[in-house]
C-alpha positions as CSV (number, residue, x, y, z in Angstrom):
1,M,12.1,-18.6,16.4
2,G,12.1,-19.3,12.7
3,V,8.4,-19.8,12.3
4,K,7.6,-16.6,14.4
5,L,10.0,-14.6,12.2
6,E,8.3,-15.9,9.0
7,I,4.9,-15.1,10.3
8,L,6.0,-11.5,11.2
9,R,7.6,-11.1,7.8
10,M,4.4,-12.4,6.1
11,F,2.3,-10.0,8.2
12,L,4.5,-7.0,7.2
13,Y,4.6,-8.0,3.5
14,L,0.8,-8.2,3.4
15,S,-0.1,-5.3,5.7
16,F,2.2,-2.6,4.2
17,P,0.5,-2.5,0.8
18,V,-2.9,-2.6,2.4
19,A,-2.0,0.3,4.7
20,V,-0.6,2.4,1.9
21,F,-3.7,1.8,-0.2
22,W,-5.9,2.8,2.7
23,V,-4.0,6.0,3.5
24,S,-3.9,7.0,-0.2
25,N,-7.7,6.7,-0.4
26,Q,-8.4,9.0,2.5
27,A,-9.6,12.1,0.7
28,E,-9.6,14.2,3.9
29,L,-5.9,13.9,4.2
30,F,-5.2,15.4,0.7
31,Q,-8.2,17.5,0.0
32,R,-6.7,20.8,1.1
33,H,-3.5,20.2,-1.0
34,V,-5.6,19.3,-4.1
35,I,-7.8,22.4,-3.8
36,D,-4.8,24.7,-3.3
37,R,-3.1,23.2,-6.3
38,K,-6.1,23.5,-8.6
39,L,-6.6,27.2,-7.5
40,G,-2.9,27.9,-8.1
41,R,-2.1,28.8,-4.5
42,P,1.4,28.1,-3.2
43,G,1.8,25.2,-0.9
44,D,3.0,25.2,2.7
């Protein structure tokens, strides 16, 4: 069980930063909020 647990931990440690980086670079997810902020409109 120890080796499987270490493999799982290594996968999580490596995949979490990659996933955060990928999501933060998806412009479609944040485009509306950025446009609203630049135009001075109140948010949701």
